[in-house]
ZAROPA-669011 format. One record per residue: residue number from 0; residue in one letter; x, y, z of N, C-alpha, C in turn. Coordinates in steps of 0.1 Angstrom, whole numbers. Layout:
<atoms>
NUM, A, X, Y, Z, X, Y, Z, X, Y, Z
...
</atoms>
This chain:
<atoms>
0, M, 1233, 318, 255, 1241, 310, 254, 1238, 291, 252
1, A, 1229, 293, 265, 1233, 274, 268, 1224, 269, 253
2, Y, 1209, 278, 250, 1210, 275, 234, 1215, 267, 232
3, M, 1220, 269, 226, 1231, 261, 221, 1233, 249, 211
4, G, 1240, 250, 232, 1248, 232, 235, 1259, 234, 224
5, D, 1259, 220, 223, 1270, 215, 220, 1272, 232, 201
6, M, 1292, 231, 212, 1289, 237, 196, 1303, 232, 184
7, S, 1302, 220, 187, 1309, 208, 179, 1302, 208, 164
8, R, 1291, 209, 169, 1275, 207, 156, 1280, 218, 145
9, F, 1282, 230, 150, 1282, 237, 141, 1293, 237, 130
10, S, 1294, 238, 120, 1303, 239, 109, 1315, 254, 110
11, S, 1303, 267, 110, 1309, 274, 108, 1298, 290, 114
12, S, 1304, 297, 120, 1295, 314, 122, 1279, 309, 119
13, K, 1278, 303, 100, 1265, 309, 91, 1259, 298, 98
14, A, 1266, 286, 96, 1257, 275, 102, 1248, 277, 120
15, L, 1251, 287, 125, 1252, 284, 136, 1238, 301, 131
16, V, 1235, 309, 118, 1232, 319, 122, 1219, 311, 117
17, A, 1222, 299, 106, 1208, 290, 99, 1203, 282, 114
18, W, 1208, 281, 122, 1202, 274, 132, 1189, 285, 137
19, V, 1195, 294, 145, 1183, 309, 148, 1176, 313, 145
20, G, 1177, 312, 127, 1167, 322, 121, 1169, 328, 117
21, L, 1185, 337, 116, 1186, 348, 109, 1197, 350, 96
22, N, 1198, 338, 89, 1197, 341, 79, 1183, 345, 69
23, P, 1198, 353, 56, 1180, 359, 44, 1177, 348, 38
24, M, 1159, 355, 40, 1155, 345, 33, 1146, 350, 19
25, R, 1150, 348, 5, 1138, 355, -2, 1128, 353, -13
26, Q, 1112, 358, -9, 1107, 349, -21, 1109, 356, -28
27, E, 1105, 343, -36, 1103, 354, -53, 1090, 346, -61
28, S, 1088, 340, -71, 1080, 346, -75, 1071, 344, -92
29, G, 1082, 340, -100, 1082, 343, -117, 1090, 352, -120
30, E, 1088, 366, -122, 1089, 373, -127, 1092, 384, -115
31, W, 1088, 382, -100, 1081, 387, -89, 1090, 391, -81
32, K, 1103, 393, -81, 1111, 397, -65, 1104, 398, -56
33, G, 1111, 397, -39, 1101, 406, -28, 1112, 405, -20
34, K, 1116, 412, -10, 1116, 418, 6, 1127, 406, 6
35, S, 1142, 408, 9, 1147, 400, 19, 1144, 398, 33
36, R, 1138, 390, 33, 1137, 392, 59, 1149, 371, 60
37, I, 1148, 377, 76, 1150, 367, 81, 1141, 353, 74
38, S, 1148, 339, 72, 1144, 324, 73, 1126, 323, 92
39, K, 1135, 329, 100, 1128, 322, 110, 1119, 307, 111
40, M, 1132, 307, 104, 1133, 293, 102, 1138, 285, 123
41, G, 1147, 288, 124, 1155, 286, 139, 1146, 283, 150
42, N, 1157, 286, 158, 1149, 283, 175, 1148, 304, 177
43, S, 1139, 305, 177, 1128, 319, 182, 1136, 318, 200
44, A, 1139, 311, 206, 1140, 309, 215, 1146, 327, 218
45, M, 1162, 321, 204, 1175, 317, 211, 1176, 336, 203
46, R, 1163, 337, 194, 1164, 351, 182, 1163, 362, 196
47, K, 1150, 352, 206, 1145, 361, 210, 1155, 366, 225
48, A, 1160, 360, 223, 1175, 359, 234, 1187, 370, 235
49, L, 1186, 375, 221, 1190, 376, 217, 1190, 396, 209
50, Y, 1173, 400, 213, 1172, 409, 210, 1178, 422, 213
51, M, 1176, 424, 225, 1176, 432, 236, 1191, 435, 233
52, P, 1204, 424, 237, 1214, 427, 240, 1213, 430, 227
53, A, 1211, 427, 217, 1210, 431, 199, 1205, 451, 199
54, I, 1196, 454, 202, 1190, 468, 209, 1201, 474, 218
55, V, 1206, 476, 224, 1218, 482, 238, 1236, 480, 224
56, A, 1231, 473, 214, 1249, 471, 205, 1250, 480, 200
57, M, 1232, 484, 188, 1231, 492, 182, 1234, 505, 189
58, K, 1226, 510, 202, 1228, 523, 205, 1248, 525, 213
59, W, 1256, 513, 220, 1263, 516, 222, 1269, 511, 220
60, N, 1276, 501, 208, 1287, 503, 195, 1286, 498, 184
61, P, 1287, 499, 178, 1283, 504, 162, 1292, 490, 157
62, A, 1305, 486, 164, 1311, 479, 158, 1301, 463, 155
63, V, 1293, 457, 169, 1284, 448, 164, 1271, 457, 163
64, S, 1266, 459, 149, 1248, 465, 155, 1240, 456, 147
65, L, 1239, 447, 146, 1226, 443, 142, 1231, 422, 147
66, L, 1220, 417, 151, 1213, 406, 159, 1222, 399, 149
67, K, 1228, 394, 139, 1238, 386, 133, 1251, 382, 137
68, K, 1263, 396, 135, 1271, 400, 137, 1267, 402, 151
69, L, 1264, 399, 161, 1259, 396, 173, 1267, 383, 175
70, L, 1250, 379, 174, 1256, 358, 177, 1271, 358, 166
71, Q, 1279, 358, 154, 1287, 357, 147, 1299, 362, 158
72, L, 1298, 369, 165, 1306, 370, 178, 1308, 361, 187
73, A, 1292, 359, 192, 1298, 346, 204, 1303, 338, 199
74, Y, 1299, 329, 186, 1303, 319, 186, 1317, 318, 180
75, G, 1326, 329, 172, 1339, 326, 175, 1344, 329, 190
76, V, 1341, 337, 196, 1346, 336, 211, 1346, 322, 221
77, L, 1333, 318, 218, 1326, 305, 227, 1329, 291, 217
78, K, 1343, 295, 199, 1344, 280, 196, 1358, 284, 202
79, S, 1365, 288, 197, 1384, 299, 204, 1381, 299, 215
80, G, 1376, 304, 222, 1377, 295, 240, 1385, 309, 244
81, R, 1390, 321, 230, 1397, 336, 239, 1385, 346, 242
82, P, 1390, 349, 250, 1373, 364, 253, 1375, 376, 244
83, F, 1363, 376, 242, 1358, 389, 238, 1373, 398, 227
84, D, 1379, 404, 220, 1383, 415, 217, 1377, 424, 206
85, A, 1377, 438, 209, 1373, 444, 201, 1384, 450, 189
86, E, 1395, 448, 186, 1410, 451, 178, 1408, 443, 170
87, I, 1411, 431, 170, 1402, 409, 165, 1391, 423, 157
88, C, 1379, 426, 158, 1367, 426, 153, 1370, 436, 143
89, L, 1377, 448, 145, 1373, 468, 142, 1385, 461, 127
90, A, 1396, 452, 131, 1404, 444, 121, 1398, 438, 109
91, R, 1387, 433, 105, 1383, 423, 96, 1377, 435, 85
</atoms>
């Protein structure tokens, strides 16, 4: 999480997701529409740092089964200053 630096520069978890490059991006041309994929336009070191924890989370904790979700949870914990609470996460 040290890659993120000052959290105040991100206005929302969506801004952080975009900074990391996990935001969905769809390539289109005329009538052709391709598959949606992550943009990969952001911080590759942060994406790599999140990869293995996300794989472990997929296997052991269905509440955080995606890289994007894991990053949004980290953003919420760091922004609020409160420890992670699975009950709050699952209540959404």
